[in-house]
DOBATOR-906888 format. One record per residue (C-alpha): x, y, z; residue number from 1. Coordinates in pm, 1 decimal, always signed. Each point is the difference from the previous one (the first is absolute). Example, Ala and Ser with C-alpha at 12.3 -4.5 7.8 and 13.67 -1.06 7.14 Angstrom:
<sites>
- +1230.0	-450.0	+780.0	1
- +137.0	+344.0	-66.0	2
</sites>
This chain:
<sites>
- +4.6	-6.2	-1.1	1
- +137.2	+340.2	-85.6	2
- +16.4	+269.6	+220.0	3
- -265.4	+199.8	-179.9	4
- -250.2	-279.2	+32.2	5
- +78.9	-65.7	+381.7	6
- -28.3	+376.8	+77.1	7
- -296.6	+152.5	-194.9	8
- -286.9	-180.8	+193.9	9
- +176.2	+128.9	+306.7	10
- +29.6	+367.5	-121.8	11
- -348.3	-10.6	-121.4	12
- -116.5	-105.6	+352.9	13
- +174.9	+277.2	+149.8	14
- -148.6	+233.1	-237.3	15
- -341.1	-132.8	+75.7	16
- +34.2	+14.7	+387.5	17
- +134.9	+318.2	+35.0	18
- -248.6	+250.9	-192.9	19
- +246.4	+278.8	+10.3	20
- +302.0	-148.5	-127.3	21
- +52.4	+162.0	-349.3	22
- +229.8	-246.1	-128.0	23
- +270.5	-269.7	+67.5	24
- +317.9	-80.2	-224.3	25
- +200.8	-309.4	+31.6	26
- +372.6	+41.4	-134.7	27
- +326.3	-170.1	+27.8	28
- +251.7	+163.6	+238.1	29
- +154.0	+130.6	-321.0	30
- -311.9	+189.8	-62.7	31
- -125.5	-222.1	-306.4	32
- -368.2	+18.3	+64.1	33
- -194.4	-338.8	-53.4	34
- -345.5	+115.0	+107.2	35
- -160.5	+331.9	+24.5	36
- -348.6	+116.3	+77.5	37
- -79.2	+341.7	+67.5	38
- -344.5	+211.5	+13.6	39
- +176.4	+266.1	-198.9	40
- +259.3	+7.3	-256.8	41
- +332.1	-15.5	+148.1	42
- +344.4	-44.1	-129.6	43
- +74.0	-366.6	+191.9	44
- +334.2	-33.6	-140.9	45
- +140.5	+315.0	+84.6	46
- -164.6	-5.7	+377.4	47
- +153.9	-342.9	+37.6	48
- +337.6	+78.4	-102.7	49
- -11.0	+314.3	+230.3	50
- -88.6	-194.1	+299.3	51
- +237.0	-287.3	-91.1	52
- +289.2	+256.4	+33.0	53
- -140.6	+152.1	+321.4	54
- +18.9	-385.9	+121.9	55
- +351.1	+1.4	-92.0	56
- +98.8	+308.9	+219.5	57
- +246.6	-109.0	+274.3	58
- -73.9	+157.4	+346.7	59
- +308.1	-149.5	+151.5	60
- +23.2	+250.3	+318.9	61
- -341.4	-171.9	+127.4	62
- +150.3	-350.7	+22.8	63
- -331.1	-130.9	-42.9	64
- +49.9	-206.1	-345.0	65
- -128.2	+34.3	-343.0	66
- -346.1	+212.3	-80.1	67
- -314.0	-245.1	-14.5	68
- -274.8	+210.6	-30.1	69
- -101.7	+365.3	-23.9	70
- -293.5	+206.7	+59.1	71
- +9.3	+349.6	-195.2	72
- -231.0	+237.3	+59.4	73
- -59.1	+221.2	-276.5	74
- -195.2	+362.9	-92.2	75
- -285.2	-216.2	-118.4	76
- +19.9	-344.6	+151.4	77
- +202.9	-293.6	+114.5	78
- +255.6	-239.0	-176.5	79
- +96.8	-300.7	+209.9	80
- +251.9	-254.9	-118.1	81
- +103.8	-321.9	+124.1	82
- +277.2	-244.9	-118.9	83
- +144.8	-332.3	+53.4	84
- +280.6	-177.3	-169.3	85
- -114.9	+10.8	-360.7	86
- -329.3	+225.7	-24.7	87
- -131.5	+295.1	+128.5	88
- -363.0	+140.2	+23.0	89
- -131.1	+332.9	-2.1	90
- -346.9	+141.9	+115.4	91
- -141.0	+321.0	-60.5	92
- -258.7	+192.0	+211.9	93
- -169.9	+335.5	-79.7	94
- -39.6	+281.3	+264.5	95
- -319.1	-168.5	+128.7	96
- +231.2	-338.5	+87.2	97
- +180.9	+129.4	+312.3	98
- -191.5	-242.3	+231.6	99
- +79.8	-295.0	-229.6	100
- +367.1	+67.8	-18.3	101
- +91.5	-265.6	+289.6	102
- -281.7	-274.1	-157.4	103
- +200.8	+45.2	-359.9	104
- +334.2	-53.2	+171.1	105
- -92.9	-292.1	+176.7	106
- -158.4	-141.3	-323.5	107
- +305.7	+76.1	-209.7	108
- +220.3	-159.6	+266.0	109
- -188.7	-317.3	+9.9	110
- +11.6	-16.2	-385.2	111
- +388.4	+30.4	+18.3	112
- +41.9	-277.4	+281.5	113
</sites>
């Protein structure tokens, strides 16, 4: 089973469960998009490549290891990202999704186990 076939139904389930989720993107850690589903037209490849670069950022002074997840608050919503050894999943919420940040983050973490 390919990663696309494995993850597609799981992503759809998350989108269905969290009504304010505006989209999900599954990509390789290199930034190569495997699946992208968003309510509005977005450049999934550009977003995934940018997040891939952020994940590669080292914060050695913390002595806490490599970056594994992030939550970014933006002017018009939120971007959540979680990665594992091979893949990363990105989730998008609008301004009305603030109360769902924790729920979506938990779902993305479970997906990346």
